N, C-alpha and C positions, 0 to 999 in steps of 0.2 A: 300906104293905106293899108297892106295887110298887115304890117306892125299894127298898126291901131285896133285892128278885129282881134287879133290875137291877145292885145293887153285887155281888150274887154271881156274875152271870154276867162283868162286870167283871175280879174275882178272877180269877174263873175262866179266865179268856182269857188273861189276865196268865201266870199260872201255866203251860198249855197252851205261850204261846210261847217260855214259859224253857226247859221240857224238851226242846222243839224242836232251840233254838238249843243245848245242851249234848250232843244227840247227833249234830246234824251237823257240829261243829269236826272241820278236819280235824287231825292229827299228824304232829308232824316224825319222818321216821325217824331213828333212833338211826343214826349213822357207827360202825363198827369200822376206826378206822386201823389197828390190826396187822395187818388182811387186807389193806387195801390195800397197805401198804407192802410186806408179803410179794408181794402181785403184783409189784410192781417187781424181784423179785428175778432173776427167768431172766434181764431184760435187761442186768443188771450182770452174772449170771455171764458170758457171753457175751463182753461186752465185756474184763473179766477173763482171760478165757483169750487172747482175740487179742493184749491187752500183752504178755503170758508168752511167745508163739508170735514176737513183732515180739522181744523182749529176745533169745531164742535166736538167733534168723536172724540179727540184726545182729551178735551175737559170731562167730558162725559168718563170716559176712562181712569182721570186721576179720581176722579169722587168715587168713581166704583171703586177701588185702591183702598179709599181712604177709609170707606162705609165699613172693607174685609176689616182692615185695622182693627177697630170701634168695635167690630162684633166677635172677632177672635180673642180680645179683650176680655168680654163679658162670658165668654164662652173656657175661658182658662180660668177666671173667677169661680163661676159656678164649679167647674169641676176640684179647685180646691177647696171649696165649702161643703163638696160631699152631695149638693146637688144635682144629679144626675137626669133627673128629668128635662130641667130646666139646659142643663145640659145638651141634653139628645136633640131638645127643640133650637138650641142656637146652631148645634149643628148643620144640621140641615137647613137653617136660613144661611148659613155660611158657605154652603154646596153651593146652593141655587146664586151666590155673587160673586162663588169663583166660576160659575160655568160662564154670567153674565160677563165677566174679567176676560174669559178668554177669548169669545165670541167679540168680542171689543177689540183685542188685540189682533185676530185675525184679519178685521174691517179696515184696521189701521194700517195695516200690511199691504191689501189691496190696494188703498186710495196712495199710498206711499207709490207702488209700483204706477199709477194709474198719473200720479204728479208727476214723476221723474220722466215720464214717456210725453207727457204734455208741456213741460218745459221745455221740451227737444224742440219740439212741432213747433213752437212761439220761435226760438231760435232758429229756426230753420227759414222760417216766412219772414224774419229779418232781414238774414242774409239773403234771400231771394228779391226782398223790396232796394239790397244795395248794390246787388248787382245789376238792377236795370237802371242804376243811376238816383235812387231815393233812399240815402243813408239817414237815419234818425239816431243821434248820440243817447238820447231818453230811452229808445228802445232797446238801444245794446245796452245800457245800464240795468234795465230790466231783465233781460236776458240772466244777464249775469247772475243779478241775485236769487234769480227764481231757480238757476240750476243749483249753487250754493244752498239754498236753503234746502231744497229735497235731499241733496247728498248728505246734509247733516243729519236730516232727520230720518232717512237711510240707517244709519250708523249710531244712531241711540240707541240706548237700553232695551226700550220696550220696545222696538222692532228685533233686535237680537238674541234677551232673555228667553228662557224658556220655561222658565218657574211660572208663568201664568197660565202654561197649557198642562199643569200638572194638578195633581189632585195636593187640597193642602190637607189632606189628613196622614199623621202618621199611624202604625199599629197600635196605639195604645189610643188613638182618638178615635176608635171603633169600640170601645170597651166603655158601656155602661153600666155596669154591676155595681148594684148599692153594697157598698160595704159596711158590715156589723158595728155600729161604733163601738159595742160593748166588747166588740172581740178582737177588734184590729187597730192597731196603732200606726197613722198615718205615717210615712217615712218623712224624717224631717219634723215634725210635729210631738216628737218625745220629748216631756219638759226637763230640764236640768234638775238632779235632786240636790235637796242638801248634802255635805260630808256626814258619816257617820260619826258619832263623838261619843266619850265618856261625859256621862251627866251626872253621875253622883259617886262619891267612894268614901266607904267607914270602914276603917282599919286598913289593912296590909295588903297590897296590890299591885299586879305586873302586867304592863303589856309585853309579851315576848314575840320582837321581831327578827327571824333569820337567828343569827348567832348570840345577839343583844336584847338584853332585858333593861325595860323602862318602868319606873314606879307610876302606877294608873293615877290621875289627877283629873278633876273635873274639868272639861271643856277639851280633852286631848280626843284626835281624831284617831279615829282606828280604820285599818282599813285592811282589803280580804288577804285571808293567811294569817295575822295577825293572829295571838293567840290570848286569851284573858286569864290569869291564875289568881283565882281568889284561896287568898289563906286562911287559919283559924280565927273564928269569929268576925268577919269582914264581908263585905256586901259590896256590889258593885251596878249601879244602873246603866244603861246601855240606850243611847237617841238613834236608833235603827231608821230605816226607810219606812219599814210596816210600823213602826211605834216604839215604846219602850219595852225594854229586858231588863231586869232584876237579875243579877246573877249571885247566889248565896254562896257561903264558907264553901271551902274543899271544892271547887268549881273550876275548872278549865273549860271555857270557851274559843272557838275557832273561828273570827268571823268567814262567813263563807266566800269561795268564788264561784262567778254564772256557771252554769252548765255548758253553755256555748261561750267561746272567748268572743265572738260576734253579738251576743245579746244584747239587750237596752236594757235600762232601769226600771220597766218592767215586770222582765226577769228576776230581777234582785226583788223585787217587791215580793213577787211569790214565795223565794226560798225563805226570806227572812219572816213572811207572814206565816209558814208553816211551820219554822223553827221558834216561834214564840207560841203557835198554837201551842205546839207539844211541850214547849217548856212549862205552859200555865195551864196544863191539863187535859187539852186534845188530843187525842192520841194520832200518831203518825198517819195511822189508818184511815181514820175518818176526816183528815186532812184531804188522804189521797182520793178517796171518793167522793169530796163535794170536788177537788178539782177537775177530776174525769165529768164530773155533771157537767160542769162549767163547759168544757171543750166540746161535750156532746152535742151540747144548745147553741155552740156556736156553729159545728160543723153540719147542724140541719139550715141553720140561717140561709132565709131567700138568697137564688144568687142575681134577681133583676135580670134587665131587658138587655141586650146587646144589639147593637146597630150594625 
């Protein structure tokens, strides 16, 4: 009888322990992945909008750079043509375009920093969802694409070059003085002159060149330093840059050298002109007075407006 009671107690004790274990066991919470992934939507939306704003700004930046190139070409042409009022006006237009480019570059740099930060936030949201048991292959690929995209933009030349932050003007681009076309010859615009030659010879005449002498013949080219020696009863006509010159008998005439070794053809013309005037009856004193008068006129010319 005692054994039977002990057996019932034992059975009852086991049953009670089993029931207790069933009621106290923790239950795993059910994860709603759709809700978790939906929570990342706001992070993605801000990144998407920043990317769109950057694309819009970079198109505006490229258009401004292209416009500046065209404006600068016009400016250079105005300067080349000597149209300084239009050159000065176009320089002012270019200053405004350059300032616009500078501002756009600064905005682009700020957008890149924002985009990189938002791309990192987007990747962190995806990693958090995966840690909760809600991985998504498409979202992982999107994270990688955005990170690579913003990293590439950050290393682009528009982000690293400083030329857009400095003025386009050099020192010469601030000078808009009007040159006097009658007094100045633009560098590189001096016309090339034909050779000086002997156009006609009657009788005996020679060209002395260094230690050698050559018979003077029509069409023969003469150079600075050559001496034309005309004998009795002969004449020689020279085709010089300033015009024809006739040498009569018993004359020796040296083709002149420029005063300045670096002087251009305009200096040659002035020297030959004085020689022709002298030999044709105009005195050297009168020629010198005429030249001084011309130089005085040039020195008194208007200076123009500087930018």
